[in-house]
DSSP file (Angstrom, degrees, kcal/mol; ACC not computed):
  #  RESIDUE AA STRUCTURE BP1 BP2  ACC     N-H-->O    O-->H-N    N-H-->O    O-->H-N    TCO  KAPPA ALPHA  PHI   PSI    X-CA   Y-CA   Z-CA
    1    1 A M              0   0    0      0, 0.0     2,-0.3     0, 0.0     0, 0.0   0.000 360.0 360.0 360.0 127.1   86.0   46.5   40.0
    2    2 A N        -     0   0    0      4,-0.0     2,-0.1     1,-0.0     0, 0.0  -0.645 360.0-141.5 -84.3 138.6   89.3   47.1   38.4
    3    3 A T     >  -     0   0    0     -2,-0.3     4,-2.1     1,-0.1     5,-0.1  -0.401  30.9-103.0 -86.0 172.0   90.0   50.3   36.5
    4    4 A C  H  > S+     0   0    0      1,-0.2     4,-2.1     2,-0.2    37,-0.2   0.834 124.8  55.0 -68.4 -29.0   91.9   50.4   33.2
    5    5 A I  H  > S+     0   0    0      2,-0.2     4,-2.6     1,-0.2    -1,-0.2   0.917 105.3  51.1 -69.0 -41.5   94.8   51.7   35.2
    6    6 A D  H  > S+     0   0    0      1,-0.2     4,-2.4     2,-0.2    -2,-0.2   0.906 110.4  50.4 -58.1 -41.6   94.7   48.8   37.6
    7    7 A D  H  X S+     0   0    0     -4,-2.1     4,-2.4     2,-0.2    -2,-0.2   0.911 109.7  50.0 -62.1 -42.3   94.7   46.4   34.6
    8    8 A A  H  X S+     0   0    0     -4,-2.1     4,-2.2     2,-0.2    -2,-0.2   0.907 110.9  49.1 -66.2 -40.2   97.7   48.2   33.1
    9    9 A I  H  X S+     0   0    0     -4,-2.6     4,-2.0     1,-0.2    -2,-0.2   0.940 111.4  50.1 -62.0 -45.2   99.6   47.9   36.4
   10   10 A G  H  X S+     0   0    0     -4,-2.4     4,-0.9     1,-0.2    -2,-0.2   0.879 110.2  49.5 -59.4 -40.7   98.8   44.2   36.6
   11   11 A A  H >X S+     0   0    0     -4,-2.4     4,-0.8     1,-0.2     3,-0.6   0.896 110.0  51.3 -66.7 -39.6  100.0   43.6   33.0
   12   12 A L  H >< S+     0   0    0     -4,-2.2     3,-0.5     1,-0.2    -2,-0.2   0.850 105.6  56.1 -66.5 -33.4  103.3   45.5   33.8
   13   13 A K  H 3X S+     0   0    0     -4,-2.0     4,-0.8     1,-0.2    -1,-0.2   0.743 100.0  60.2 -70.8 -21.8  103.8   43.3   36.9
   14   14 A L  H <X S+     0   0    0     -4,-0.9     4,-2.5    -3,-0.6    -1,-0.2   0.805  90.4  72.4 -73.2 -28.3  103.6   40.2   34.8
   15   15 A V  H <X S+     0   0    0     -4,-0.8     4,-2.0    -3,-0.5     5,-0.2   0.931  99.7  40.5 -57.5 -55.0  106.6   41.2   32.6
   16   16 A P  H  > S+     0   0    0      0, 0.0     4,-2.4     0, 0.0     5,-0.2   0.855 113.7  55.7 -65.9 -31.2  109.3   40.6   35.2
   17   17 A L  H  X S+     0   0    0     -4,-0.8     4,-2.7     2,-0.2     8,-0.3   0.918 107.1  50.0 -64.3 -40.1  107.6   37.4   36.3
   18   18 A H  H  < S+     0   0    0     -4,-2.5    -1,-0.2     1,-0.2    -3,-0.1   0.918 114.0  44.0 -63.1 -44.2  107.7   36.1   32.8
   19   19 A F  H  < S+     0   0    0     -4,-2.0    -1,-0.2    -5,-0.2    -2,-0.2   0.836 119.1  42.6 -73.3 -31.2  111.4   36.9   32.4
   20   20 A S  H  < S+     0   0    0     -4,-2.4    -2,-0.2     1,-0.2    -1,-0.2   0.834 134.8  16.9 -80.6 -33.8  112.3   35.5   35.8
   21   21 A H    >X  +     0   0    0     -4,-2.7     4,-1.8    -5,-0.2     3,-1.7  -0.586  67.1 170.0-139.2  71.7  110.1   32.4   35.5
   22   22 A P  T 34 S+     0   0    0      0, 0.0     5,-0.2     0, 0.0    -1,-0.1   0.748  79.7  58.2 -61.3 -21.8  109.1   31.9   31.9
   23   23 A S  T 34 S+     0   0    0      1,-0.1     3,-0.2     3,-0.1    -5,-0.1   0.729 108.8  45.3 -79.7 -19.0  107.6   28.5   32.7
   24   24 A M  T <4 S+     0   0    0     -3,-1.7     2,-0.6     1,-0.3    -1,-0.1   0.883 120.4  33.3 -87.0 -43.2  105.2   30.0   35.2
   25   25 A I  S  < S-     0   0    0     -4,-1.8    -1,-0.3    -8,-0.3    -4,-0.1  -0.956  85.4-141.7-120.1 113.3  103.9   33.0   33.2
   26   26 A S     >  -     0   0    0     -2,-0.6     4,-1.9    -3,-0.2     5,-0.2  -0.301  19.0-119.6 -76.3 157.6  103.7   32.4   29.5
   27   27 A R  H  > S+     0   0    0      1,-0.2     4,-2.7     2,-0.2     5,-0.2   0.912 115.9  55.6 -57.8 -43.9  104.5   34.9   26.8
   28   28 A A  H  > S+     0   0    0      1,-0.2     4,-2.7     2,-0.2    -1,-0.2   0.860 105.0  52.5 -61.2 -37.0  100.9   34.7   25.5
   29   29 A T  H  > S+     0   0    0      2,-0.2     4,-2.5     1,-0.2    -1,-0.2   0.926 111.2  46.2 -64.0 -45.4   99.6   35.6   29.0
   30   30 A V  H  X S+     0   0    0     -4,-1.9     4,-2.3     2,-0.2    -2,-0.2   0.920 115.5  46.0 -64.2 -45.5  101.8   38.7   29.2
   31   31 A I  H  X S+     0   0    0     -4,-2.7     4,-2.7     2,-0.2     5,-0.2   0.922 112.7  50.2 -63.6 -44.4  100.8   39.8   25.7
   32   32 A G  H  X S+     0   0    0     -4,-2.7     4,-2.3    -5,-0.2    -2,-0.2   0.926 112.9  45.7 -59.9 -46.3   97.2   39.1   26.2
   33   33 A A  H  X S+     0   0    0     -4,-2.5     4,-2.5     1,-0.2    -1,-0.2   0.908 113.8  49.3 -66.0 -40.1   97.1   41.1   29.5
   34   34 A A  H  X S+     0   0    0     -4,-2.3     4,-2.5    -5,-0.2    -2,-0.2   0.908 111.3  48.9 -66.9 -40.3   99.1   44.0   27.9
   35   35 A C  H  X S+     0   0    0     -4,-2.7     4,-2.3     2,-0.2    -1,-0.2   0.909 112.8  48.0 -64.2 -42.5   96.8   44.1   24.9
   36   36 A E  H  X S+     0   0    0     -4,-2.3     4,-2.1    -5,-0.2    -2,-0.2   0.935 112.6  47.8 -63.5 -45.2   93.7   44.1   27.0
   37   37 A A  H  X S+     0   0    0     -4,-2.5     4,-2.4     1,-0.2   -29,-0.2   0.908 112.0  50.8 -64.7 -40.3   95.0   46.9   29.3
   38   38 A L  H  X S+     0   0    0     -4,-2.5     4,-2.7     1,-0.2    -1,-0.2   0.902 108.3  51.5 -63.8 -40.8   96.0   49.0   26.3
   39   39 A A  H  X S+     0   0    0     -4,-2.3     4,-1.3     1,-0.2    -1,-0.2   0.907 112.2  46.5 -61.8 -41.4   92.6   48.7   24.7
   40   40 A R  H  < S+     0   0    0     -4,-2.1     4,-0.5     2,-0.2    -1,-0.2   0.875 112.5  49.6 -70.3 -36.7   91.0   49.8   27.9
   41   41 A L  H >< S+     0   0    0     -4,-2.4     3,-1.0     1,-0.2    -2,-0.2   0.907 109.9  50.7 -67.3 -39.8   93.4   52.7   28.4
   42   42 A E  H 3< S+     0   0    0     -4,-2.7    -1,-0.2     1,-0.2    -2,-0.2   0.788 107.4  54.8 -66.4 -27.8   92.9   53.8   24.8
   43   43 A A  T 3< S+     0   0    0     -4,-1.3    -1,-0.2    -5,-0.2    -2,-0.2   0.581  83.3 106.3 -82.0  -8.8   89.1   53.8   25.4
   44   44 A M  S <  S-     0   0    0     -3,-1.0     5,-0.1    -4,-0.5    -3,-0.0  -0.529  84.2-105.5 -71.0 132.7   89.4   56.0   28.4
   45   45 A P    >>  -     0   0    0      0, 0.0     3,-1.4     0, 0.0     4,-1.1  -0.310  18.3-129.8 -60.3 137.5   88.1   59.5   27.5
   46   46 A A  H 3> S+     0   0    0      1,-0.3     4,-2.0     2,-0.2     3,-0.3   0.859 108.2  64.2 -54.1 -36.7   90.9   62.1   27.1
   47   47 A R  H 3> S+     0   0    0      1,-0.2     4,-2.3     2,-0.2    -1,-0.3   0.831  96.2  58.1 -58.2 -33.0   89.0   64.4   29.5
   48   48 A S  H <> S+     0   0    0     -3,-1.4     4,-2.3     2,-0.2    -1,-0.2   0.912 105.8  48.5 -64.3 -42.5   89.6   61.8   32.3
   49   49 A N  H  X S+     0   0    0     -4,-1.1     4,-2.3    -3,-0.3    -2,-0.2   0.893 111.0  50.1 -63.8 -39.5   93.3   62.0   31.9
   50   50 A E  H  X S+     0   0    0     -4,-2.0     4,-2.4     2,-0.2    -2,-0.2   0.896 109.4  51.7 -66.1 -39.0   93.2   65.8   32.0
   51   51 A L  H  X S+     0   0    0     -4,-2.3     4,-2.4     2,-0.2    -2,-0.2   0.910 109.6  49.3 -64.7 -41.9   91.1   65.6   35.1
   52   52 A L  H  X S+     0   0    0     -4,-2.3     4,-2.4     1,-0.2    -2,-0.2   0.920 112.1  48.7 -62.1 -41.8   93.6   63.3   36.8
   53   53 A E  H  X S+     0   0    0     -4,-2.3     4,-2.4     2,-0.2    -2,-0.2   0.894 110.0  51.8 -66.2 -38.0   96.4   65.7   35.8
   54   54 A A  H  X S+     0   0    0     -4,-2.4     4,-2.4     2,-0.2    -1,-0.2   0.924 110.7  47.9 -62.2 -44.6   94.5   68.7   37.1
   55   55 A Y  H  X S+     0   0    0     -4,-2.4     4,-2.5     1,-0.2    -2,-0.2   0.920 111.9  50.5 -61.3 -45.5   94.0   66.9   40.5
   56   56 A R  H  X S+     0   0    0     -4,-2.4     4,-1.1     1,-0.2    -2,-0.2   0.904 112.2  46.2 -59.2 -44.1   97.7   66.0   40.6
   57   57 A K  H  X S+     0   0    0     -4,-2.4     4,-0.6     2,-0.2     3,-0.2   0.896 112.8  48.8 -68.8 -40.9   98.8   69.5   39.9
   58   58 A V  H >< S+     0   0    0     -4,-2.4     3,-1.4     1,-0.2     4,-0.4   0.911 107.1  56.5 -67.9 -40.4   96.4   71.1   42.5
   59   59 A R  H >< S+     0   0    0     -4,-2.5     3,-1.1     1,-0.3    -1,-0.2   0.822  97.6  64.6 -59.7 -30.3   97.5   68.6   45.2
   60   60 A Q  H 3< S+     0   0    0     -4,-1.1    -1,-0.3     1,-0.2    -2,-0.2   0.756 104.0  45.0 -64.2 -24.5  101.1   69.7   44.7
   61   61 A V  T << S+     0   0    0     -3,-1.4    -1,-0.2    -4,-0.6    -2,-0.2   0.410  90.2 111.9-100.9   0.8  100.2   73.2   46.0
   62   62 A L    <   -     0   0    0     -3,-1.1     2,-0.2    -4,-0.4     3,-0.1  -0.328  63.3-125.8 -75.7 157.6   98.1   72.2   49.0
   63   63 A R    >   -     0   0    0      1,-0.1     3,-2.0    -2,-0.0    -1,-0.1  -0.554  46.8 -74.9 -89.9 163.4   99.1   72.7   52.6
   64   64 A D  T 3  S+     0   0    0      1,-0.3    23,-0.2    -2,-0.2    -1,-0.1  -0.387 122.4  21.5 -57.3 132.8   99.2   69.9   55.1
   65   65 A G  T 3  S+     0   0    0      1,-0.3    -1,-0.3    21,-0.1     2,-0.1   0.228  93.9 125.4  91.3 -13.9   95.6   69.0   56.1
   66   66 A D    <   -     0   0    0     -3,-2.0     2,-0.4    20,-0.1    -1,-0.3  -0.491  44.8-156.0 -77.1 150.2   94.0   70.5   53.0
   67   67 A T  E     -A   85   0A   0     18,-2.6    18,-2.6    -2,-0.1     2,-0.4  -0.996   6.4-151.6-126.9 132.3   91.7   68.5   50.7
   68   68 A A  E     -A   84   0A   0     -2,-0.4     2,-0.5    16,-0.2    16,-0.2  -0.811   8.4-165.7-106.2 143.2   91.1   69.3   47.1
   69   69 A Y  E     -A   83   0A   0     14,-2.6    14,-2.3    -2,-0.4     2,-0.4  -0.982  14.4-171.6-123.9 113.5   88.0   68.6   45.0
   70   70 A V  E     +A   82   0A   0     -2,-0.5    12,-0.2    12,-0.2   -15,-0.1  -0.898   8.9 170.6-113.7 137.9   88.7   69.0   41.3
   71   71 A T  E     -A   81   0A   0     10,-2.7    10,-2.9    -2,-0.4     2,-0.2  -0.978  35.1-110.4-143.6 150.9   85.9   68.9   38.7
   72   72 A P  E     -A   80   0A   0      0, 0.0     8,-0.3     0, 0.0     2,-0.2  -0.548  36.8-147.9 -74.2 153.9   85.3   69.5   35.0
   73   73 A T        -     0   0    0      6,-2.4     8,-0.0     2,-0.2    23,-0.0  -0.643  20.8-123.5-112.6 175.4   83.2   72.6   34.3
   74   74 A T  S    S+     0   0    0     -2,-0.2     3,-0.1     4,-0.0     6,-0.0   0.336  84.4  99.8 -96.9   4.6   80.7   73.3   31.5
   75   75 A C    >   -     0   0    0      3,-0.5     3,-0.8     1,-0.1    -2,-0.2  -0.834  60.1-158.8 -95.8 113.3   82.6   76.5   30.6
   76   76 A P  T 3  S+     0   0    0      0, 0.0    -1,-0.1     0, 0.0    -3,-0.0   0.808  92.9  55.0 -62.5 -28.5   84.9   75.9   27.5
   77   77 A E  T 3  S+     0   0    0      1,-0.3    -2,-0.0     2,-0.1    -3,-0.0   0.772 122.5  26.2 -75.6 -23.4   87.0   78.9   28.5
   78   78 A R  S <  S+     0   0    0     -3,-0.8    -3,-0.5     1,-0.1    -1,-0.3  -0.699  74.0 174.3-137.3  81.0   87.7   77.5   32.0
   79   79 A P        +     0   0    0      0, 0.0    -6,-2.4     0, 0.0     2,-0.4   0.603  59.7  48.8 -73.0 -12.0   87.3   73.8   31.7
   80   80 A F  E     -AB  72  97A   0     17,-1.2    17,-2.7    -8,-0.3     2,-0.3  -0.966  58.8-172.8-132.3 147.9   88.4   72.8   35.2
   81   81 A G  E     -AB  71  96A   0    -10,-2.9   -10,-2.7    -2,-0.4     2,-0.3  -0.923   3.1-166.1-131.3 158.5   87.5   73.9   38.7
   82   82 A A  E     -AB  70  95A   0     13,-2.6    13,-2.2    -2,-0.3     2,-0.4  -0.998   7.9-167.0-147.5 144.8   88.8   73.2   42.2
   83   83 A V  E     -AB  69  94A   0    -14,-2.3   -14,-2.6    -2,-0.3     2,-0.4  -0.992  11.6-162.1-127.3 136.8   87.7   73.7   45.7
   84   84 A V  E     -AB  68  93A   0      9,-3.1     8,-3.5    -2,-0.4     9,-1.6  -0.980   3.5-168.9-123.5 132.4   90.0   73.3   48.6
   85   85 A V  E     -AB  67  91A   0    -18,-2.6   -18,-2.6    -2,-0.4     6,-0.2  -0.896  19.2-126.6-115.2 150.2   88.9   72.8   52.2
   86   86 A D    >   -     0   0    0      4,-2.8     3,-2.0    -2,-0.4   -20,-0.1  -0.144  43.2 -81.1 -83.8-173.0   91.2   73.0   55.2
   87   87 A A  T 3  S+     0   0    0      1,-0.3   -22,-0.1   -23,-0.2   -21,-0.1   0.723 131.0  52.3 -65.2 -20.8   91.6   70.3   57.9
   88   88 A T  T 3  S-     0   0    0      2,-0.1    -1,-0.3     0, 0.0   -22,-0.1   0.466 120.3-106.7 -92.0  -2.4   88.5   71.6   59.7
   89   89 A G  S <  S+     0   0    0     -3,-2.0     2,-0.2     1,-0.3    -2,-0.1   0.470  73.8 138.6  92.8   1.0   86.4   71.4   56.6
   90   90 A R        -     0   0    0      1,-0.1    -4,-2.8    -5,-0.0    -1,-0.3  -0.561  64.7 -96.0 -83.2 146.5   86.2   75.1   56.0
   91   91 A L  E     +B   85   0A   0     -6,-0.2    -6,-0.3    -2,-0.2     3,-0.1  -0.408  44.7 170.8 -59.3 125.2   86.6   76.6   52.5
   92   92 A A  E     -     0   0A   0     -8,-3.5     2,-0.3     1,-0.4    -7,-0.2   0.720  61.4 -17.6-107.0 -34.2   90.2   77.6   52.0
   93   93 A A  E     -B   84   0A   0     -9,-1.6    -9,-3.1    18,-0.1    -1,-0.4  -0.976  52.1-172.4-166.9 155.2   90.2   78.4   48.2
   94   94 A S  E     +B   83   0A   0     -2,-0.3     2,-0.3   -11,-0.2   -11,-0.2  -0.985  15.6 154.1-152.5 153.2   88.3   77.9   45.0
   95   95 A A  E     -B   82   0A   0    -13,-2.2   -13,-2.6    -2,-0.3     2,-0.4  -0.981  31.4-137.2-168.2 158.8   89.0   78.7   41.3
   96   96 A T  E     -B   81   0A   0     -2,-0.3     2,-0.4   -15,-0.2   -15,-0.2  -0.953  29.3-154.8-120.5 149.3   88.4   77.8   37.7
   97   97 A G  E     -B   80   0A   0    -17,-2.7   -17,-1.2    -2,-0.4     3,-0.1  -0.948  29.1-147.2-133.3 148.0   91.2   77.7   35.3
   98   98 A K  S    S+     0   0    0     -2,-0.4     2,-0.3   -20,-0.2    -1,-0.1   0.828  96.7  20.4 -70.4 -34.2   91.9   78.1   31.5
   99   99 A T  S  > S-     0   0    0      1,-0.1     4,-2.3   -21,-0.1     5,-0.2  -0.868  82.5-113.8-131.3 164.0   94.7   75.6   31.9
  100  100 A I  H  > S+     0   0    0     -2,-0.3     4,-2.1     2,-0.2     5,-0.2   0.921 119.7  46.9 -63.4 -44.6   95.6   72.9   34.4
  101  101 A E  H  > S+     0   0    0      1,-0.2     4,-2.3     2,-0.2    -1,-0.2   0.891 111.4  52.3 -65.8 -38.4   98.8   74.8   35.4
  102  102 A G  H  > S+     0   0    0      2,-0.2     4,-2.6     1,-0.2    -2,-0.2   0.903 107.6  51.9 -64.9 -41.1   96.8   78.0   35.7
  103  103 A L  H  X S+     0   0    0     -4,-2.3     4,-2.3     2,-0.2    -2,-0.2   0.934 110.7  47.1 -58.6 -47.9   94.2   76.3   37.9
  104  104 A A  H  X S+     0   0    0     -4,-2.1     4,-2.6     1,-0.2    -2,-0.2   0.903 112.5  50.1 -63.9 -39.6   96.9   75.0   40.3
  105  105 A E  H  X S+     0   0    0     -4,-2.3     4,-2.4     2,-0.2    -1,-0.2   0.897 109.6  50.7 -68.2 -38.9   98.6   78.5   40.4
  106  106 A L  H  X S+     0   0    0     -4,-2.6     4,-1.8     2,-0.2    -1,-0.2   0.924 111.3  48.2 -62.1 -43.4   95.3   80.2   41.1
  107  107 A I  H  X S+     0   0    0     -4,-2.3     4,-1.5     2,-0.2    -2,-0.2   0.939 110.8  51.7 -60.7 -47.6   94.7   77.8   44.0
  108  108 A R  H  < S+     0   0    0     -4,-2.6     3,-0.3     1,-0.2    -2,-0.2   0.912 112.0  46.4 -55.2 -44.2   98.2   78.3   45.3
  109  109 A L  H  < S+     0   0    0     -4,-2.4    -1,-0.2     1,-0.2    -2,-0.2   0.793 113.0  48.6 -71.3 -29.1   97.7   82.1   45.3
  110  110 A R  H  < S+     0   0    0     -4,-1.8    -1,-0.2    -3,-0.2    -2,-0.2   0.602  86.5 100.9 -89.7 -11.9   94.3   82.0   47.0
  111  111 A L  S  < S-     0   0    0     -4,-1.5   -18,-0.1    -3,-0.3     3,-0.1  -0.529  86.1-103.4 -70.4 139.6   95.3   79.7   49.8
  112  112 A P        -     0   0    0      0, 0.0    -1,-0.1     0, 0.0     3,-0.1  -0.311  46.0 -95.3 -59.4 146.1   95.9   81.5   53.1
  113  113 A A        -     0   0    0      1,-0.1     2,-0.1    -4,-0.1     3,-0.1  -0.280  43.4-103.2 -61.2 145.7   99.6   81.9   53.8
  114  114 A R        -     0   0    0      1,-0.1     2,-0.2    -3,-0.1    -1,-0.1  -0.447  42.6-101.7 -68.1 143.1  101.1   79.3   56.2
  115  115 A S        -     0   0    0      1,-0.1    -1,-0.1    -2,-0.1     4,-0.1  -0.478  36.0-178.5 -68.0 133.6  101.6   80.5   59.7
  116  116 A T     >  +     0   0    0     -2,-0.2     4,-2.0     2,-0.1     3,-0.4   0.315  56.6  99.9-112.8   6.7  105.2   81.4   60.4
  117  117 A A  H  > S+     0   0    0      1,-0.2     4,-1.9     2,-0.2    -1,-0.1   0.894  83.1  49.8 -60.6 -40.3  104.8   82.3   64.0
  118  118 A H  H  4 S+     0   0    0      1,-0.2    -1,-0.2     2,-0.2    -2,-0.1   0.794 112.5  47.5 -73.0 -23.8  106.0   79.0   65.3
  119  119 A T  H  4 S+     0   0    0     -3,-0.4    -1,-0.2     1,-0.1    -2,-0.2   0.812 111.7  49.5 -84.3 -28.3  109.2   79.1   63.1
  120  120 A A  H ><>S+     0   0    0     -4,-2.0     3,-1.9     2,-0.1     5,-0.9   0.848  92.1  90.2 -76.2 -32.8  110.0   82.7   64.1
  121  121 A E  T 3<5S+     0   0    0     -4,-1.9     9,-0.1     1,-0.3     0, 0.0  -0.366  86.8  32.0 -65.6 140.1  109.7   82.1   67.8
  122  122 A G  B 3 5S+c  130   0B   0      7,-0.5     9,-1.1    -2,-0.1    -1,-0.3   0.243 107.9  71.9  97.9 -14.3  112.9   81.0   69.3
  123  123 A R  B < 5S-D  130   0B   0     -3,-1.9    -2,-0.2     7,-0.2     7,-0.2   0.401 109.2-108.6-112.2  -1.1  115.0   83.1   66.9
  124  124 A G  T > 5S+     0   0    0      5,-0.6     3,-0.7    -4,-0.4    -3,-0.1   0.347  87.4 113.5  96.1  -6.9  114.1   86.5   68.4
  125  125 A E  T 3 <S+     0   0    0     -5,-0.9    -4,-0.1     1,-0.2    -5,-0.1   0.817  84.2  38.0 -70.3 -29.1  111.9   87.8   65.6
  126  126 A T  T 3  S-     0   0    0     -6,-0.4    -1,-0.2     3,-0.1    -5,-0.1   0.303 116.5-104.3-105.4   8.6  108.7   87.8   67.7
  127  127 A G  S <  S+     0   0    0     -3,-0.7     3,-0.1     1,-0.2    -2,-0.1   0.530  83.1 126.5  82.1   3.3  110.2   88.9   70.9
  128  128 A G  S    S-     0   0    0      1,-0.2    -1,-0.2    -8,-0.1    -7,-0.0  -0.037  71.4 -44.3 -81.5-170.0  110.0   85.4   72.3
  129  129 A P        -     0   0    0      0, 0.0    -5,-0.6     0, 0.0    -7,-0.5  -0.240  59.6-140.2 -58.4 143.8  112.8   83.4   73.8
  130  130 A Q  B      cD 122 123B   0     -7,-0.2    -7,-0.2    -3,-0.1    -9,-0.0  -0.802 360.0 360.0-107.3 150.1  116.1   83.4   71.9
  131  131 A A              0   0    0     -9,-1.1    -8,-0.1    -2,-0.3    -1,-0.1   0.452 360.0 360.0 -75.9 360.0  118.5   80.5   71.4
């Protein structure tokens, strides 16, 4: 099943084909595909776009191996929530946010700090071997 985003991507891919090979892909085909994709995108609930943006922002603050689960909430003051698990599946952080940016920042602040022991070793900070 194609999503409205898949349809929009497909319509956009037709544009260069039409200009490179106008006899293969007609103007009407490109316009029809674009109109259909636009109609489906416009019918998509605004909340869906916000949820996608929240997921994108939270993913930007994750550590390697972390997995985020972002969801709408029923609380109007904090409309989005997120749970992050580490590579072993253990809970690493959770939060609800008033804004998308605030949610991502709360998750970033609640994630355990990345280990720096392996980067300090070899430079003398940990008493280990020095270069």
